N, CA, C and O of each residue as an XYZ file, in Angstrom:
440
protein
N      96.303    119.776    294.860
C      97.033    121.019    294.792
C      96.862    121.692    293.434
O      97.235    122.851    293.255
N      96.304    120.968    292.498
C      96.158    121.512    291.148
C      94.880    122.299    290.969
O      94.084    122.467    291.894
N      94.711    122.775    289.752
C      93.524    123.540    289.396
C      92.398    122.593    288.978
O      92.620    121.404    288.750
N      91.200    123.138    288.882
C      90.059    122.351    288.402
C      90.328    121.835    286.987
O      89.962    120.706    286.659
N      90.953    122.642    286.164
C      91.256    122.236    284.792
C      92.218    121.037    284.776
O      92.088    120.139    283.944
N      93.170    121.034    285.692
C      94.110    119.918    285.779
C      93.434    118.660    286.324
O      93.783    117.550    285.923
N      92.476    118.823    287.227
C      91.808    117.687    287.862
C      90.744    117.050    286.970
O      90.518    115.842    287.039
N      90.108    117.837    286.153
C      88.965    117.360    285.371
C      89.244    116.088    284.563
O      88.426    115.171    284.628
N      90.336    115.970    283.810
C      90.551    114.727    283.051
C      90.663    113.486    283.940
O      90.166    112.418    283.582
N      91.307    113.624    285.083
C      91.444    112.499    286.015
C      90.079    112.067    286.535
O      89.735    110.886    286.477
N      89.302    113.021    287.042
C      87.998    112.690    287.614
C      87.031    112.194    286.540
O      86.172    111.357    286.817
N      87.164    112.698    285.339
C      86.332    112.219    284.232
C      86.671    110.779    283.895
O      85.774    109.953    283.730
N      87.954    110.468    283.791
C      88.390    109.114    283.425
C      87.846    108.057    284.389
O      87.476    106.962    283.965
N      87.798    108.378    285.669
C      87.384    107.397    286.666
C      85.923    107.551    287.096
O      85.486    106.905    288.048
N      85.171    108.400    286.401
C      83.746    108.529    286.664
C      83.403    109.283    287.932
O      82.350    109.053    288.527
N      84.285    110.187    288.356
C      84.063    110.924    289.590
C      83.887    112.421    289.362
O      84.065    113.217    290.285
N      83.543    112.800    288.153
C      83.442    114.225    287.847
C      82.386    114.925    288.696
O      82.494    116.126    288.945
N      81.365    114.189    289.144
C      80.286    114.798    289.906
C      80.576    114.919    291.403
O      79.767    115.488    292.135
N      81.714    114.395    291.873
C      82.026    114.452    293.303
C      82.627    115.800    293.695
O      83.387    116.391    292.928
N      82.288    116.285    294.885
C      82.924    117.521    295.355
C      84.406    117.292    295.625
O      84.812    116.199    296.019
N      85.188    118.305    295.415
C      86.633    118.207    295.661
C      87.157    119.594    296.020
O      86.489    120.608    295.818
N      88.368    119.604    296.556
C      89.005    120.846    296.974
C      90.305    121.021    296.215
O      90.981    120.044    295.893
N      90.648    122.245    295.935
C      91.973    122.576    295.441
C      92.716    123.222    296.610
O      92.201    124.136    297.254
N      93.923    122.742    296.876
C      94.664    123.198    298.054
C      96.118    123.508    297.690
O      97.031    122.830    298.162
N      96.338    124.520    296.859
C      97.709    124.799    296.401
C      98.667    125.184    297.522
O      99.875    125.002    297.377
N      98.161    125.710    298.633
C      99.039    126.088    299.741
C      99.196    124.970    300.769
O      99.910    125.139    301.758
N      98.541    123.833    300.547
C      98.629    122.636    301.404
C      98.096    122.864    302.817
O      98.490    122.151    303.741
N      97.227    123.822    303.001
C      96.641    124.055    304.326
C      95.806    122.865    304.789
O      95.892    122.464    305.950
N      95.002    122.299    303.895
C      94.190    121.134    304.270
C      95.062    119.920    304.551
O      94.780    119.152    305.470
N      96.116    119.742    303.769
C      97.028    118.623    304.024
C      97.556    118.701    305.459
O      97.575    117.702    306.179
N      97.980    119.888    305.860
C      98.487    120.066    307.232
C      97.383    119.845    308.260
O      97.609    119.200    309.283
N      96.187    120.378    307.994
C      95.078    120.232    308.938
C      94.682    118.765    309.124
O      94.241    118.376    310.205
N      94.836    117.956    308.080
C      94.508    116.531    308.156
C      95.692    115.685    308.616
O      95.598    114.458    308.664
N      96.797    116.332    308.951
C      97.951    115.599    309.468
C      98.745    114.858    308.406
O      99.416    113.871    308.707
N      98.675    115.322    307.183
C      99.409    114.683    306.086
C     100.738    115.406    305.882
O     100.774    116.615    305.654
N     101.813    114.654    305.968
C     103.147    115.252    305.893
C     103.796    114.958    304.547
O     103.225    114.263    303.706
N     104.971    115.484    304.360
C     105.757    115.166    303.160
C     106.399    113.803    303.378
O     106.775    113.455    304.497
N     106.519    113.042    302.309
C     107.009    111.679    302.409
C     108.515    111.564    302.517
O     109.265    112.438    302.083
N     108.933    110.453    303.112
C     110.351    110.097    303.167
C     110.712    109.393    301.866
O     109.818    109.001    301.117
N     112.003    109.224    301.579
C     112.374    108.498    300.361
C     111.753    107.095    300.275
O     111.354    106.668    299.192
N     111.668    106.382    301.391
C     111.082    105.032    301.362
C     109.581    105.110    301.082
O     109.053    104.286    300.335
N     108.887    106.087    301.669
C     107.452    106.231    301.428
C     107.151    106.596    299.974
O     106.082    106.272    299.457
N     108.085    107.262    299.327
C     107.873    107.741    297.964
C     108.450    106.835    296.893
O     107.894    106.734    295.799
N     109.575    106.167    297.199
C     110.286    105.411    296.165
C     110.697    104.012    296.596
O     111.465    103.352    295.896
N     110.199    103.547    297.737
C     110.597    102.242    298.265
C     110.116    101.078    297.415
O     109.375    101.271    296.452
N     110.541     99.860    297.773
C     110.213     98.672    296.980
C     108.712     98.452    296.781
O     108.284     98.098    295.683
N     107.914     98.655    297.823
C     106.476     98.434    297.650
C     105.867     99.464    296.706
O     104.913     99.163    295.988
N     106.406    100.663    296.705
C     105.919    101.703    295.808
C     106.260    101.342    294.362
O     105.439    101.524    293.463
N     107.459    100.836    294.144
C     107.874    100.429    292.794
C     106.975     99.302    292.284
O     106.534     99.330    291.135
N     106.708     98.322    293.129
C     105.836     97.204    292.735
C     104.447     97.722    292.386
O     103.886     97.343    291.358
N     103.886     98.584    293.230
C     102.553     99.134    292.948
C     102.561     99.972    291.673
O     101.579     99.971    290.929
N     103.644    100.681    291.413
C     103.743    101.462    290.188
C     103.719    100.591    288.947
O     103.046    100.912    287.967
N     104.450     99.492    288.991
C     104.467     98.556    287.855
C     103.081     97.943    287.676
O     102.593     97.837    286.551
N     102.444     97.540    288.773
C     101.089     96.987    288.693
C     100.121     98.010    288.087
O      99.278     97.659    287.262
N     100.246     99.253    288.492
C      99.371    100.302    287.968
C      99.585    100.496    286.472
O      98.622    100.645    285.720
N     100.846    100.494    286.036
C     101.130    100.645    284.611
C     100.515     99.511    283.800
O      99.888     99.749    282.768
N     100.695     98.279    284.267
C     100.126     97.133    283.559
C      98.605     97.094    283.671
O      97.940     96.432    282.873
N      98.060     97.788    284.644
C      96.616     97.880    284.807
C      95.990     98.999    283.985
O      94.788     99.245    284.079
N      96.795     99.672    283.186
C      96.270    100.713    282.308
C      96.294    102.110    282.883
O      95.698    103.021    282.310
N      96.970    102.299    284.003
C      97.063    103.623    284.614
C      98.420    104.218    284.272
O      99.456    103.637    284.595
N      98.414    105.348    283.634
C      99.664    105.972    283.242
C     100.283    106.775    284.369
O      99.734    106.879    285.466
N     101.438    107.338    284.068
C     102.127    108.210    285.008
C     102.175    109.591    284.364
O     102.756    109.768    283.293
N     101.567    110.550    285.017
C     101.549    111.906    284.483
C     102.613    112.763    285.124
O     103.345    112.321    286.010
N     102.687    113.984    284.667
C     103.618    114.935    285.257
C     103.097    115.358    286.624
O     101.887    115.485    286.810
N     103.987    115.578    287.573
C     103.535    115.991    288.905
C     102.826    117.347    288.871
O     103.187    118.241    288.106
N     101.820    117.468    289.716
C     101.121    118.731    289.925
C     101.274    119.057    291.399
O     100.964    118.221    292.248
N     101.740    120.243    291.718
C     101.940    120.599    293.114
C     103.214    119.978    293.657
O     104.206    119.856    292.938
N     103.190    119.592    294.907
C     104.356    119.034    295.599
C     104.352    117.517    295.454
O     103.539    116.851    296.095
N     105.232    116.947    294.635
C     105.231    115.498    294.435
C     105.675    114.715    295.673
O     105.574    113.488    295.683
N     106.158    115.385    296.702
C     106.591    114.713    297.929
C     105.504    114.702    299.005
O     105.698    114.143    300.084
N     104.360    115.321    298.706
C     103.258    115.377    299.666
C     102.580    114.020    299.761
O     102.177    113.449    298.747
N     102.454    113.506    300.974
C     101.770    112.229    301.182
C     100.263    112.417    301.034
O      99.718    113.441    301.445
N      99.587    111.424    300.445
C      98.145    111.516    300.259
C      97.364    110.964    301.443
O      97.909    110.341    302.355
N      96.086    111.217    301.386
C      95.155    110.665    302.363
C      93.758    110.725    301.788
O      93.505    111.439    300.818
N      92.853    109.974    302.390
C      91.464    109.933    301.953
C      90.597    110.170    303.180
O      90.782    109.524    304.212
N      89.659    111.087    303.069
C      88.817    111.419    304.205
C      87.378    111.572    303.752
O      87.101    112.180    302.719
N      86.467    111.016    304.534
C      85.046    111.162    304.286
C      84.506    112.143    305.319
O      84.561    111.891    306.523
N      83.984    113.263    304.831
C      83.508    114.331    305.701
C      81.994    114.394    305.684
O      81.359    114.135    304.661
N      81.421    114.739    306.829
C      79.975    114.932    306.916
C      79.710    115.978    307.993
O      80.119    115.817    309.142
N      79.024    117.045    307.611
C      78.679    118.122    308.526
C      79.877    118.612    309.329
O      79.794    118.809    310.541
N      80.982    118.801    308.634
C      82.176    119.359    309.254
C      82.997    118.389    310.090
O      83.971    118.794    310.724
N      82.622    117.123    310.100
C      83.360    116.117    310.879
C      83.982    115.090    309.954
O      83.429    114.771    308.902
N      85.132    114.576    310.350
C      85.752    113.464    309.629
C      85.098    112.185    310.137
O      85.247    111.823    311.304
N      84.368    111.498    309.244
C      83.721    110.240    309.625
C      84.699    109.075    309.517
O      84.738    108.202    310.384
N      85.469    109.073    308.468
C      86.458    108.021    308.230
C      87.671    108.668    307.569
O      87.553    109.675    306.871
N      88.809    108.084    307.796
C      90.006    108.608    307.163
C      91.057    107.536    306.974
O      91.077    106.519    307.669
N      91.922    107.788    306.025
C      93.046    106.897    305.783
C      94.245    107.765    305.408
O      94.196    108.513    304.432
N      95.311    107.663    306.181
C      96.563    108.353    305.877
C      97.519    107.311    305.319
O      97.846    106.328    305.985
N      97.955    107.533    304.108
C      98.816    106.570    303.432
C     100.149    106.387    304.165
O     100.770    107.353    304.607
N     100.567    105.136    304.281
C     101.910    104.831    304.807
C     102.950    105.009    303.703
O     104.063    105.465    303.964
N     102.586    104.649    302.462
C     103.421    104.890    301.284
C     102.504    105.429    300.183
O     101.283    105.300    300.271
N     103.088    106.023    299.159
C     102.261    106.515    298.060
C     101.688    105.361    297.248
O     100.813    105.572    296.407
N     102.167    104.153    297.487
C     101.656    102.978    296.794
C     100.497    102.301    297.498
O      99.974    101.312    296.985
N     100.078    102.791    298.645
C      98.950    102.194    299.364
C      97.679    102.263    298.514
O      97.476    103.196    297.738
N      96.837    101.253    298.684
C      95.533    101.242    298.033
C      94.484    101.039    299.121
O      94.191     99.903    299.495
N      93.917    102.127    299.630
C      92.906    101.996    300.676
C      91.659    101.295    300.140
O      91.400    101.304    298.937
N      90.906    100.700    301.029
C      89.637    100.086    300.665
C      88.574    101.189    300.710
O      87.943    101.417    301.742
N      88.391    101.861    299.582
C      87.493    103.003    299.517
C      86.051    102.608    299.831
O      85.337    103.339    300.517
N      85.632    101.458    299.331
C      84.257    101.016    299.576
C      84.020    100.762    301.060
O      82.963    101.107    301.587
N      84.988    100.165    301.732
C      84.835     99.905    303.169
C      84.792    101.213    303.955
O      84.018    101.338    304.905
N      85.611    102.183    303.571
C      85.584    103.487    304.235
C      84.199    104.124    304.107
O      83.640    104.617    305.086
N      83.663    104.107    302.906
C      82.363    104.730    302.669
C      81.236    103.934    303.317
O      80.334    104.517    303.917
N      81.279    102.618    303.203
C      80.205    101.780    303.752
C      80.144    101.883    305.263
O      79.055    101.969    305.832
N      81.273    101.877    305.914
C      81.314    101.972    307.376
C      80.720    103.306    307.817
O      79.931    103.350    308.760
N      81.082    104.361    307.162
C      80.602    105.686    307.533
C      79.117    105.823    307.262
O      78.394    106.410    308.066
N      78.652    105.292    306.145
C      77.233    105.390    305.809
C      76.415    104.604    306.833
O      75.363    105.069    307.273
N      76.883    103.433    307.210
C      76.173    102.619    308.188
C      76.050    103.299    309.525
O      75.063    103.096    310.232
N      77.031    104.104    309.890
C      77.004    104.798    311.181
C      76.002    105.942    311.211
O      75.562    106.351    312.285
N      75.637    106.463    310.042
C      74.826    107.687    310.009
C      73.510    107.494    309.279
O      72.996    108.443    308.687
N      72.960    106.311    309.304
C      71.659    106.094    308.645
C      70.542    106.371    309.610
O      69.371    106.247    309.252
């Protein structure tokens, strides 16, 4: 939901500056992908707190919210206008297997 300027430090830190990305301040893509706003448990429940502490000790800080902090995230791999793989988070603390998502999709389209 943020601007390119807001996203750049994050993508730079994790080595993803060269990846395509979208800015969606009106949340149209979130709705199109079926991503809803989170419930209190999805946003602040026990598993989220545990993952937050793990992230802090793992060297990942907590920044100020950009956009709607209650918007649930998701990860989608797109190819030629189709969703090849997707993951809709059950909680904001979920950690999808990004490599498995990408590997499965790549294997299907070789």
